[in-house]
N, CA, C, O and the ligand as a Tripos MOL2 file, in Angstrom:
@<TRIPOS>MOLECULE
protein
  277   275    70     0     0
PROTEIN
NO_CHARGES

@<TRIPOS>ATOM
      1 N           0.8790   -1.2030    0.0020 N.3       1 MET1
      2 CA          0.0500    0.0410    0.0740 C.3       1 MET1
      3 C           0.9370    1.2440    0.0070 C.2       1 MET1
      4 O           2.0240    1.3240    0.5790 O.2       1 MET1
      5 N           0.3690    2.2170   -0.7660 N.am      2 PRO2
      6 CA          1.3000    3.5620   -0.8590 C.3       2 PRO2
      7 C           1.3370    4.1990    0.5680 C.2       2 PRO2
      8 O           0.4220    4.1560    1.3910 O.2       2 PRO2
      9 N           2.4560    4.7480    0.7050 N.am      3 GLU3
     10 CA          2.6790    5.4690    2.0840 C.3       3 GLU3
     11 C           2.2100    7.0330    1.7620 C.2       3 GLU3
     12 O           2.4630    7.5820    0.6900 O.2       3 GLU3
     13 N           1.5420    7.6160    2.7710 N.am      4 PRO4
     14 CA          1.4230    8.9950    2.4360 C.3       4 PRO4
     15 C           2.5720    9.7990    2.5560 C.2       4 PRO4
     16 O           3.4400    9.6750    3.4190 O.2       4 PRO4
     17 N           2.5300   10.7590    1.5040 N.am      5 ASN5
     18 CA          3.6960   11.6060    1.3830 C.3       5 ASN5
     19 C           3.6760   12.6820    2.4560 C.2       5 ASN5
     20 O           3.0600   13.7340    2.2820 O.2       5 ASN5
     21 N           4.3470   12.4170    3.5540 N.am      6 GLN6
     22 CA          4.3050   13.2160    4.7390 C.3       6 GLN6
     23 C           5.6170   13.9810    4.8120 C.2       6 GLN6
     24 O           6.7170   13.4360    4.7200 O.2       6 GLN6
     25 N           5.4270   15.2440    4.9800 N.am      7 ALA7
     26 CA          6.7030   16.0360    5.4090 C.3       7 ALA7
     27 C           7.1010   15.7910    6.6830 C.2       7 ALA7
     28 O           6.2340   15.5860    7.5330 O.2       7 ALA7
     29 N           8.2790   15.7740    6.9820 N.am      8 PRO8
     30 CA          8.7650   15.5550    8.4480 C.3       8 PRO8
     31 C           8.2290   16.6940    9.2530 C.2       8 PRO8
     32 O           8.3560   17.8740    8.9240 O.2       8 PRO8
     33 N           7.5640   16.2280   10.4290 N.am      9 THR9
     34 CA          7.0740   17.2920   11.2460 C.3       9 THR9
     35 C           7.9630   17.3670   12.4480 C.2       9 THR9
     36 O           7.9750   16.5120   13.3320 O.2       9 THR9
     37 N           8.6370   18.3410   12.4280 N.am     10 THR10
     38 CA          9.6460   18.6760   13.5080 C.3      10 THR10
     39 C           8.7610   19.5420   14.6060 C.2      10 THR10
     40 O           8.7770   19.2530   15.8020 O.2      10 THR10
     41 N           8.0380   20.5640   14.0990 N.am     11 GLU11
     42 CA          7.4060   21.4420   15.0330 C.3      11 GLU11
     43 C           6.0580   21.6620   14.2640 C.2      11 GLU11
     44 O           5.9440   21.6760   13.0380 O.2      11 GLU11
     45 N           5.0780   21.8260   15.1600 N.am     12 ASP12
     46 CA          3.6960   22.1480   14.6790 C.3      12 ASP12
     47 C           3.5570   23.5920   14.2550 C.2      12 ASP12
     48 O           2.8100   23.8910   13.3230 O.2      12 ASP12
     49 N           4.2250   24.4520   14.8840 N.am     13 SER13
     50 CA          3.9950   25.9290   14.5720 C.3      13 SER13
     51 C           5.0160   26.3000   13.4830 C.2      13 SER13
     52 O           6.1320   25.7820   13.4720 O.2      13 SER13
     53 N           4.6260   27.1970   12.5760 N.am     14 PRO14
     54 CA          5.6020   27.4490   11.6380 C.3      14 PRO14
     55 C           6.7360   28.5410   12.1150 C.2      14 PRO14
     56 O           6.5290   29.3560   13.0140 O.2      14 PRO14
     57 N           7.8210   28.4470   11.4620 N.am     15 GLU15
     58 CA          8.9080   29.3490   12.0000 C.3      15 GLU15
     59 C           8.4910   30.8190   11.8330 C.2      15 GLU15
     60 O           8.5490   31.3820   10.7390 O.2      15 GLU15
     61 N           8.0920   31.3840   12.8890 N.am     16 THR16
     62 CA          7.8950   32.8350   12.7810 C.3      16 THR16
     63 C           8.5260   33.3690   14.1400 C.2      16 THR16
     64 O           8.5110   32.8260   15.2440 O.2      16 THR16
     65 N           9.0860   34.5890   13.7560 N.am     17 ALA17
     66 CA          9.8180   35.2500   14.9100 C.3      17 ALA17
     67 C           8.9180   35.7360   15.9420 C.2      17 ALA17
     68 O           8.0830   36.5610   15.5700 O.2      17 ALA17
     69 N           8.9210   35.3840   17.1900 N.am     18 PRO18
     70 CA          8.0810   35.7750   18.1680 C.3      18 PRO18
     71 C           8.1910   37.4220   18.2800 C.2      18 PRO18
     72 O           9.2710   38.0130   18.2450 O.2      18 PRO18
     73 N           7.0850   37.9800   18.4020 N.am     19 GLU19
     74 CA          6.9410   39.5090   18.6760 C.3      19 GLU19
     75 C           7.5930   39.8190   20.0420 C.2      19 GLU19
     76 O           7.2220   39.2430   21.0640 O.2      19 GLU19
     77 N           8.5460   40.7180   20.0320 N.am     20 ARG20
     78 CA          9.2090   40.9350   21.1970 C.3      20 ARG20
     79 C           8.5840   42.1710   21.9210 C.2      20 ARG20
     80 O           8.3310   43.2120   21.3150 O.2      20 ARG20
     81 N           8.3640   42.0030   23.1860 N.am     21 TYR21
     82 CA          7.7210   42.8920   23.9630 C.3      21 TYR21
     83 C           8.6890   43.6490   24.8390 C.2      21 TYR21
     84 O           9.4310   43.0470   25.6160 O.2      21 TYR21
     85 N           8.6910   44.8920   24.7290 N.am     22 GLY22
     86 CA          9.6780   45.6060   25.6430 C.3      22 GLY22
     87 C           9.4990   47.1720   25.5650 C.2      22 GLY22
     88 O           8.4430   47.6810   25.1890 O.2      22 GLY22
     89 N          10.5960   47.8880   25.9450 N.am     23 TYR23
     90 CA         10.4860   49.2930   26.0140 C.3      23 TYR23
     91 C          10.9950   49.9230   24.7490 C.2      23 TYR23
     92 O          12.0530   49.5740   24.2240 O.2      23 TYR23
     93 N          10.1110   50.9820   24.2150 N.am     24 CYS24
     94 CA         10.5010   51.7030   23.0730 C.3      24 CYS24
     95 C          11.0640   52.8880   23.5760 C.2      24 CYS24
     96 O          10.4540   53.6260   24.3490 O.2      24 CYS24
     97 N          12.2510   53.1090   23.1520 N.am     25 HIS25
     98 CA         13.0700   54.3720   23.6170 C.3      25 HIS25
     99 C          12.5600   55.5900   23.0360 C.2      25 HIS25
    100 O          12.6960   56.6770   23.5980 O.2      25 HIS25
    101 N          11.8920   55.4200   21.7650 N.am     26 TRP26
    102 CA         11.5150   56.6940   21.1180 C.3      26 TRP26
    103 C          10.2170   57.2850   21.6670 C.2      26 TRP26
    104 O          10.1190   58.5010   21.8330 O.2      26 TRP26
    105 N           9.1890   56.4190   21.9610 N.am     27 HIS27
    106 CA          7.9610   57.0960   22.6710 C.3      27 HIS27
    107 C           7.8930   56.7510   24.0730 C.2      27 HIS27
    108 O           6.8960   56.9970   24.7530 O.2      27 HIS27
    109 N           8.9840   56.1600   24.5440 N.am     28 GLN28
    110 CA          9.2860   55.8790   25.9660 C.3      28 GLN28
    111 C           8.2280   55.2420   26.7210 C.2      28 GLN28
    112 O           7.8260   55.6970   27.7920 O.2      28 GLN28
    113 N           7.7040   54.0390   26.0970 N.am     29 ASP29
    114 CA          6.7700   53.2800   26.8270 C.3      29 ASP29
    115 C           6.8800   51.9240   26.2430 C.2      29 ASP29
    116 O           7.4600   51.7260   25.1760 O.2      29 ASP29
    117 N           6.2880   50.9360   26.9880 N.am     30 SER30
    118 CA          6.3460   49.6170   26.3630 C.3      30 SER30
    119 C           5.5280   49.4380   25.2090 C.2      30 SER30
    120 O           4.4910   50.0840   25.0580 O.2      30 SER30
    121 N           5.9840   48.4990   24.2940 N.am     31 ALA31
    122 CA          5.4030   48.2830   23.1330 C.3      31 ALA31
    123 C           5.5650   46.8370   22.5210 C.2      31 ALA31
    124 O           6.5210   46.1570   22.8930 O.2      31 ALA31
    125 N           4.7670   46.3920   21.6970 N.am     32 ARG32
    126 CA          5.0040   44.9710   21.1730 C.3      32 ARG32
    127 C           5.5850   45.0000   19.7410 C.2      32 ARG32
    128 O           5.1930   45.8070   18.8980 O.2      32 ARG32
    129 N           6.4700   44.1420   19.5300 N.am     33 GLY33
    130 CA          7.1140   44.0120   18.2190 C.3      33 GLY33
    131 C           8.3180   45.0260   18.1090 C.2      33 GLY33
    132 O           8.6060   45.5230   17.0200 O.2      33 GLY33
    133 N           8.9850   45.3080   19.2140 N.am     34 ILE34
    134 CA         10.0310   46.2230   19.0710 C.3      34 ILE34
    135 C          11.2230   45.5820   18.2990 C.2      34 ILE34
    136 O          11.3930   44.3630   18.2600 O.2      34 ILE34
    137 N          11.9650   46.4050   17.7420 N.am     35 ARG35
    138 CA         13.2710   45.9580   17.1560 C.3      35 ARG35
    139 C          14.4590   46.7010   17.6260 C.2      35 ARG35
    140 O          14.4380   47.9040   17.8860 O.2      35 ARG35
    141 N          15.4960   45.9380   17.7240 N.am     36 LEU36
    142 CA         16.7860   46.6520   18.0310 C.3      36 LEU36
    143 C          17.4110   47.5790   17.0870 C.2      36 LEU36
    144 O          17.8950   47.1870   16.0250 O.2      36 LEU36
    145 N          17.4070   48.8470   17.4710 N.am     37 ILE37
    146 CA         17.9160   49.8760   16.4900 C.3      37 ILE37
    147 C          19.3770   50.0830   16.5900 C.2      37 ILE37
    148 O          20.0690   50.1180   15.5730 O.2      37 ILE37
    149 N          19.8950   50.2270   17.8250 N.am     38 ASP38
    150 CA         21.2170   50.5810   17.9360 C.3      38 ASP38
    151 C          21.7910   49.9510   19.2440 C.2      38 ASP38
    152 O          21.0650   49.8680   20.2350 O.2      38 ASP38
    153 N          22.9300   49.5580   19.2630 N.am     39 ALA39
    154 CA         23.5670   48.9510   20.4120 C.3      39 ALA39
    155 C          25.0370   49.6480   20.5170 C.2      39 ALA39
    156 O          25.8730   49.6140   19.6140 O.2      39 ALA39
    157 N          25.1900   50.2260   21.6580 N.am     40 ILE40
    158 CA         26.4750   50.9360   21.8090 C.3      40 ILE40
    159 C          27.3770   50.0750   22.8490 C.2      40 ILE40
    160 O          27.0340   49.8560   24.0110 O.2      40 ILE40
    161 N          28.4040   49.6890   22.3440 N.am     41 GLU41
    162 CA         29.3110   48.9480   23.1360 C.3      41 GLU41
    163 C          30.0480   49.7550   24.1180 C.2      41 GLU41
    164 O          30.5290   50.8490   23.8240 O.2      41 GLU41
    165 N          30.1460   49.1870   25.3610 N.am     42 GLN42
    166 CA         30.7480   49.9960   26.2940 C.3      42 GLN42
    167 C          32.0100   49.0220   26.9030 C.2      42 GLN42
    168 O          31.9870   47.7930   26.9560 O.2      42 GLN42
    169 N          33.0180   49.8350   27.3060 N.am     43 GLY43
    170 CA         34.1140   49.0500   27.9260 C.3      43 GLY43
    171 C          33.7160   48.3780   29.0500 C.2      43 GLY43
    172 O          34.1490   47.2380   29.2190 O.2      43 GLY43
    173 N          32.9080   48.9090   29.9190 N.am     44 SER44
    174 CA         32.5360   48.2240   31.1010 C.3      44 SER44
    175 C          31.0750   48.2650   31.1540 C.2      44 SER44
    176 O          30.4770   49.2080   30.6360 O.2      44 SER44
    177 N          30.4150   47.2500   31.7800 N.am     45 GLY45
    178 CA         28.9390   47.0590   31.7360 C.3      45 GLY45
    179 C          28.3680   46.5050   30.6150 C.2      45 GLY45
    180 O          29.1490   46.1300   29.7400 O.2      45 GLY45
    181 N          27.1360   46.3600   30.4290 N.am     46 PRO46
    182 CA         26.4040   45.5370   29.4850 C.3      46 PRO46
    183 C          26.1760   46.4480   28.0560 C.2      46 PRO46
    184 O          25.7450   45.9040   27.0400 O.2      46 PRO46
    185 N          26.4580   47.6510   28.0950 N.am     47 GLY47
    186 CA         26.2740   48.3880   26.9650 C.3      47 GLY47
    187 C          24.8560   48.9410   26.9620 C.2      47 GLY47
    188 O          24.0160   48.6100   27.7980 O.2      47 GLY47
    189 N          24.6250   49.8610   25.9070 N.am     48 ILE48
    190 CA         23.3620   50.4990   25.8770 C.3      48 ILE48
    191 C          22.7250   49.9340   24.6270 C.2      48 ILE48
    192 O          23.3980   49.8130   23.6030 O.2      48 ILE48
    193 N          21.4490   49.5830   24.6730 N.am     49 THR49
    194 CA         20.7200   48.9880   23.5520 C.3      49 THR49
    195 C          19.4560   49.9650   23.3810 C.2      49 THR49
    196 O          18.8590   50.3670   24.3790 O.2      49 THR49
    197 N          19.1030   50.3010   22.1990 N.am     50 TYR50
    198 CA         18.0080   51.1590   21.9130 C.3      50 TYR50
    199 C          16.9690   50.3340   21.0730 C.2      50 TYR50
    200 O          17.3080   49.7780   20.0280 O.2      50 TYR50
    201 N          15.8330   50.2830   21.5120 N.am     51 TYR51
    202 CA         14.7410   49.4960   20.9310 C.3      51 TYR51
    203 C          13.7060   50.4020   20.4330 C.2      51 TYR51
    204 O          13.5240   51.4250   21.0920 O.2      51 TYR51
    205 N          12.9280   50.1930   19.2890 N.am     52 ALA52
    206 CA         11.9050   51.0180   18.7630 C.3      52 ALA52
    207 C          10.7680   50.1500   18.3340 C.2      52 ALA52
    208 O          10.9940   49.0630   17.8020 O.2      52 ALA52
    209 N           9.5720   50.5790   18.5410 N.am     53 CYS53
    210 CA          8.3200   49.9920   18.1810 C.3      53 CYS53
    211 C           8.1200   50.1140   16.6290 C.2      53 CYS53
    212 O           8.7320   51.0400   16.0950 O.2      53 CYS53
    213 N           7.3830   49.3430   15.8690 N.am     54 PRO54
    214 CA          7.1490   49.5820   14.5060 C.3      54 PRO54
    215 C           6.5710   51.0520   13.9900 C.2      54 PRO54
    216 O           6.9570   51.6390   12.9790 O.2      54 PRO54
    217 N           5.6080   51.4860   14.8720 N.am     55 PRO55
    218 CA          5.1960   52.8470   14.5770 C.3      55 PRO55
    219 C           6.3400   53.9580   14.5740 C.2      55 PRO55
    220 O           6.4480   54.8670   13.7510 O.2      55 PRO55
    221 N           7.1100   53.7190   15.5840 N.am     56 CYS56
    222 CA          8.3230   54.6390   15.7850 C.3      56 CYS56
    223 C           9.3300   54.5790   14.6580 C.2      56 CYS56
    224 O           9.8540   55.5730   14.1540 O.2      56 CYS56
    225 N           9.5590   53.2940   14.3000 N.am     57 ILE57
    226 CA         10.4680   52.9940   13.3090 C.3      57 ILE57
    227 C          10.0360   53.6860   11.9520 C.2      57 ILE57
    228 O          10.8800   54.1990   11.2180 O.2      57 ILE57
    229 N           8.7650   53.6790   11.6660 N.am     58 THR58
    230 CA          8.1780   54.2660   10.4810 C.3      58 THR58
    231 C           8.2470   55.9250   10.6040 C.2      58 THR58
    232 O           8.6120   56.6340    9.6660 O.2      58 THR58
    233 N           7.8710   56.3980   11.8090 N.am     59 LEU59
    234 CA          7.7810   57.7660   12.0160 C.3      59 LEU59
    235 C           9.1750   58.4210   11.9960 C.2      59 LEU59
    236 O           9.3350   59.5280   11.4820 O.2      59 LEU59
    237 N          10.1000   57.7870   12.5130 N.am     60 HIS60
    238 CA         11.4080   58.3300   12.6590 C.3      60 HIS60
    239 C          12.4430   57.8630   11.4650 C.2      60 HIS60
    240 O          13.6020   58.2720   11.3950 O.2      60 HIS60
    241 N          11.8710   56.9880   10.5840 N.am     61 HIS61
    242 CA         12.6630   56.4530    9.5610 C.3      61 HIS61
    243 C          13.9040   55.7140    9.9740 C.2      61 HIS61
    244 O          14.9750   55.8640    9.3860 O.2      61 HIS61
    245 N          13.7310   54.8950   11.0200 N.am     62 LEU62
    246 CA         14.6990   54.2010   11.5870 C.3      62 LEU62
    247 C          14.9210   52.7570   10.8730 C.2      62 LEU62
    248 O          14.0000   52.0660   10.4380 O.2      62 LEU62
    249 N          16.2240   52.4400   10.8300 N.am     63 VAL63
    250 CA         16.5270   51.0630   10.2590 C.3      63 VAL63
    251 C          17.1340   50.2120   11.4440 C.2      63 VAL63
    252 O          18.1440   50.5330   12.0700 O.2      63 VAL63
    253 N          16.3780   49.0890   11.6600 N.am     64 PRO64
    254 CA         16.8040   48.0750   12.5160 C.3      64 PRO64
    255 C          18.2770   47.6630   12.3530 C.2      64 PRO64
    256 O          18.8280   47.7000   11.2530 O.2      64 PRO64
    257 N          18.8390   47.3090   13.3700 N.am     65 LEU65
    258 CA         20.3480   46.8960   13.2190 C.3      65 LEU65
    259 C          20.4020   45.7100   12.2900 C.2      65 LEU65
    260 O          21.3210   45.5940   11.4790 O.2      65 LEU65
    261 N          19.4090   44.8070   12.4010 N.am     66 ALA66
    262 CA         19.4800   43.6040   11.6650 C.3      66 ALA66
    263 C          19.2170   43.8280   10.2750 C.2      66 ALA66
    264 O          19.5930   42.9730    9.4730 O.2      66 ALA66
    265 N          18.5840   44.9280    9.8480 N.am     67 ASP67
    266 CA         18.2100   45.2060    8.4030 C.3      67 ASP67
    267 C          19.2930   45.9590    7.7570 C.2      67 ASP67
    268 O          19.2390   46.2140    6.5540 O.2      67 ASP67
    269 N          20.2910   46.3320    8.5110 N.am     68 ARG68
    270 CA         21.4560   47.0640    7.7080 C.3      68 ARG68
    271 C          22.4320   46.2190    6.9950 C.2      68 ARG68
    272 O          22.7450   45.1090    7.4260 O.2      68 ARG68
    273 N          22.9130   46.7140    5.9270 N.am     69 PRO69
    274 CA         23.8140   45.8860    5.1470 C.3      69 PRO69
    275 C          25.1930   45.6510    6.0530 C.2      69 PRO69
    276 O          26.1190   44.9740    5.6050 O.2      69 PRO69
    277 ZN          7.5790   53.6110   19.9990 Zn       70 ZN70
@<TRIPOS>BOND
     1     1     2 1
     2     2     3 1
     3     3     4 2
     4     3     5 am
     5     5     6 1
     6     6     7 1
     7     7     8 2
     8     7     9 am
     9     9    10 1
    10    10    11 1
    11    11    12 2
    12    11    13 am
    13    13    14 1
    14    14    15 1
    15    15    16 2
    16    15    17 am
    17    17    18 1
    18    18    19 1
    19    19    20 2
    20    19    21 am
    21    21    22 1
    22    22    23 1
    23    23    24 2
    24    23    25 am
    25    25    26 1
    26    26    27 1
    27    27    28 2
    28    27    29 am
    29    29    30 1
    30    30    31 1
    31    31    32 2
    32    31    33 am
    33    33    34 1
    34    34    35 1
    35    35    36 2
    36    35    37 am
    37    37    38 1
    38    38    39 1
    39    39    40 2
    40    39    41 am
    41    41    42 1
    42    42    43 1
    43    43    44 2
    44    43    45 am
    45    45    46 1
    46    46    47 1
    47    47    48 2
    48    47    49 am
    49    49    50 1
    50    50    51 1
    51    51    52 2
    52    51    53 am
    53    53    54 1
    54    54    55 1
    55    55    56 2
    56    55    57 am
    57    57    58 1
    58    58    59 1
    59    59    60 2
    60    59    61 am
    61    61    62 1
    62    62    63 1
    63    63    64 2
    64    63    65 am
    65    65    66 1
    66    66    67 1
    67    67    68 2
    68    67    69 am
    69    69    70 1
    70    70    71 1
    71    71    72 2
    72    71    73 am
    73    73    74 1
    74    74    75 1
    75    75    76 2
    76    75    77 am
    77    77    78 1
    78    78    79 1
    79    79    80 2
    80    79    81 am
    81    81    82 1
    82    82    83 1
    83    83    84 2
    84    83    85 am
    85    85    86 1
    86    86    87 1
    87    87    88 2
    88    87    89 am
    89    89    90 1
    90    90    91 1
    91    91    92 2
    92    91    93 am
    93    93    94 1
    94    94    95 1
    95    95    96 2
    96    95    97 am
    97    97    98 1
    98    98    99 1
    99    99   100 2
   100    99   101 am
   101   101   102 1
   102   102   103 1
   103   103   104 2
   104   103   105 am
   105   105   106 1
   106   106   107 1
   107   107   108 2
   108   107   109 am
   109   109   110 1
   110   110   111 1
   111   111   112 2
   112   111   113 am
   113   113   114 1
   114   114   115 1
   115   115   116 2
   116   115   117 am
   117   117   118 1
   118   118   119 1
   119   119   120 2
   120   119   121 am
   121   121   122 1
   122   122   123 1
   123   123   124 2
   124   123   125 am
   125   125   126 1
   126   126   127 1
   127   127   128 2
   128   127   129 am
   129   129   130 1
   130   130   131 1
   131   131   132 2
   132   131   133 am
   133   133   134 1
   134   134   135 1
   135   135   136 2
   136   135   137 am
   137   137   138 1
   138   138   139 1
   139   139   140 2
   140   139   141 am
   141   141   142 1
   142   142   143 1
   143   143   144 2
   144   143   145 am
   145   145   146 1
   146   146   147 1
   147   147   148 2
   148   147   149 am
   149   149   150 1
   150   150   151 1
   151   151   152 2
   152   151   153 am
   153   153   154 1
   154   154   155 1
   155   155   156 2
   156   155   157 am
   157   157   158 1
   158   158   159 1
   159   159   160 2
   160   159   161 am
   161   161   162 1
   162   162   163 1
   163   163   164 2
   164   163   165 am
   165   165   166 1
   166   166   167 1
   167   167   168 2
   168   167   169 am
   169   169   170 1
   170   170   171 1
   171   171   172 2
   172   171   173 am
   173   173   174 1
   174   174   175 1
   175   175   176 2
   176   175   177 am
   177   177   178 1
   178   178   179 1
   179   179   180 2
   180   179   181 am
   181   181   182 1
   182   182   183 1
   183   183   184 2
   184   183   185 am
   185   185   186 1
   186   186   187 1
   187   187   188 2
   188   187   189 am
   189   189   190 1
   190   190   191 1
   191   191   192 2
   192   191   193 am
   193   193   194 1
   194   194   195 1
   195   195   196 2
   196   195   197 am
   197   197   198 1
   198   198   199 1
   199   199   200 2
   200   199   201 am
   201   201   202 1
   202   202   203 1
   203   203   204 2
   204   203   205 am
   205   205   206 1
   206   206   207 1
   207   207   208 2
   208   207   209 am
   209   209   210 1
   210   210   211 1
   211   211   212 2
   212   211   213 am
   213   213   214 1
   214   214   215 1
   215   215   216 2
   216   215   217 am
   217   217   218 1
   218   218   219 1
   219   219   220 2
   220   219   221 am
   221   221   222 1
   222   222   223 1
   223   223   224 2
   224   223   225 am
   225   225   226 1
   226   226   227 1
   227   227   228 2
   228   227   229 am
   229   229   230 1
   230   230   231 1
   231   231   232 2
   232   231   233 am
   233   233   234 1
   234   234   235 1
   235   235   236 2
   236   235   237 am
   237   237   238 1
   238   238   239 1
   239   239   240 2
   240   239   241 am
   241   241   242 1
   242   242   243 1
   243   243   244 2
   244   243   245 am
   245   245   246 1
   246   246   247 1
   247   247   248 2
   248   247   249 am
   249   249   250 1
   250   250   251 1
   251   251   252 2
   252   251   253 am
   253   253   254 1
   254   254   255 1
   255   255   256 2
   256   255   257 am
   257   257   258 1
   258   258   259 1
   259   259   260 2
   260   259   261 am
   261   261   262 1
   262   262   263 1
   263   263   264 2
   264   263   265 am
   265   265   266 1
   266   266   267 1
   267   267   268 2
   268   267   269 am
   269   269   270 1
   270   270   271 1
   271   271   272 2
   272   271   273 am
   273   273   274 1
   274   274   275 1
   275   275   276 2
@<TRIPOS>SUBSTRUCTURE
     1 MET1         2 RESIDUE 1 A MET
     2 PRO2         6 RESIDUE 1 A PRO
     3 GLU3        10 RESIDUE 1 A GLU
     4 PRO4        14 RESIDUE 1 A PRO
     5 ASN5        18 RESIDUE 1 A ASN
     6 GLN6        22 RESIDUE 1 A GLN
     7 ALA7        26 RESIDUE 1 A ALA
     8 PRO8        30 RESIDUE 1 A PRO
     9 THR9        34 RESIDUE 1 A THR
    10 THR10       38 RESIDUE 1 A THR
    11 GLU11       42 RESIDUE 1 A GLU
    12 ASP12       46 RESIDUE 1 A ASP
    13 SER13       50 RESIDUE 1 A SER
    14 PRO14       54 RESIDUE 1 A PRO
    15 GLU15       58 RESIDUE 1 A GLU
    16 THR16       62 RESIDUE 1 A THR
    17 ALA17       66 RESIDUE 1 A ALA
    18 PRO18       70 RESIDUE 1 A PRO
    19 GLU19       74 RESIDUE 1 A GLU
    20 ARG20       78 RESIDUE 1 A ARG
    21 TYR21       82 RESIDUE 1 A TYR
    22 GLY22       86 RESIDUE 1 A GLY
    23 TYR23       90 RESIDUE 1 A TYR
    24 CYS24       94 RESIDUE 1 A CYS
    25 HIS25       98 RESIDUE 1 A HIS
    26 TRP26      102 RESIDUE 1 A TRP
    27 HIS27      106 RESIDUE 1 A HIS
    28 GLN28      110 RESIDUE 1 A GLN
    29 ASP29      114 RESIDUE 1 A ASP
    30 SER30      118 RESIDUE 1 A SER
    31 ALA31      122 RESIDUE 1 A ALA
    32 ARG32      126 RESIDUE 1 A ARG
    33 GLY33      130 RESIDUE 1 A GLY
    34 ILE34      134 RESIDUE 1 A ILE
    35 ARG35      138 RESIDUE 1 A ARG
    36 LEU36      142 RESIDUE 1 A LEU
    37 ILE37      146 RESIDUE 1 A ILE
    38 ASP38      150 RESIDUE 1 A ASP
    39 ALA39      154 RESIDUE 1 A ALA
    40 ILE40      158 RESIDUE 1 A ILE
    41 GLU41      162 RESIDUE 1 A GLU
    42 GLN42      166 RESIDUE 1 A GLN
    43 GLY43      170 RESIDUE 1 A GLY
    44 SER44      174 RESIDUE 1 A SER
    45 GLY45      178 RESIDUE 1 A GLY
    46 PRO46      182 RESIDUE 1 A PRO
    47 GLY47      186 RESIDUE 1 A GLY
    48 ILE48      190 RESIDUE 1 A ILE
    49 THR49      194 RESIDUE 1 A THR
    50 TYR50      198 RESIDUE 1 A TYR
    51 TYR51      202 RESIDUE 1 A TYR
    52 ALA52      206 RESIDUE 1 A ALA
    53 CYS53      210 RESIDUE 1 A CYS
    54 PRO54      214 RESIDUE 1 A PRO
    55 PRO55      218 RESIDUE 1 A PRO
    56 CYS56      222 RESIDUE 1 A CYS
    57 ILE57      226 RESIDUE 1 A ILE
    58 THR58      230 RESIDUE 1 A THR
    59 LEU59      234 RESIDUE 1 A LEU
    60 HIS60      238 RESIDUE 1 A HIS
    61 HIS61      242 RESIDUE 1 A HIS
    62 LEU62      246 RESIDUE 1 A LEU
    63 VAL63      250 RESIDUE 1 A VAL
    64 PRO64      254 RESIDUE 1 A PRO
    65 LEU65      258 RESIDUE 1 A LEU
    66 ALA66      262 RESIDUE 1 A ALA
    67 ASP67      266 RESIDUE 1 A ASP
    68 ARG68      270 RESIDUE 1 A ARG
    69 PRO69      274 RESIDUE 1 A PRO
    70 ZN70       277 GROUP 0 **** ****
């Protein structure tokens, strides 16, 4: 009997990036789907990271760090 052509099921959910919830530095409030805009390395300490939500990215013409060449 023919076997059903099944794709290997590793995970039920499709590979989608989870929406990141956190602080938007541009409108200074928590937001969903924030992106890392800038990361400033510091000699000591964890460094400074700036996140922005999608509306602020559009409003301020920001380019997320991951989308830069
Ligand atoms: Zn924002």
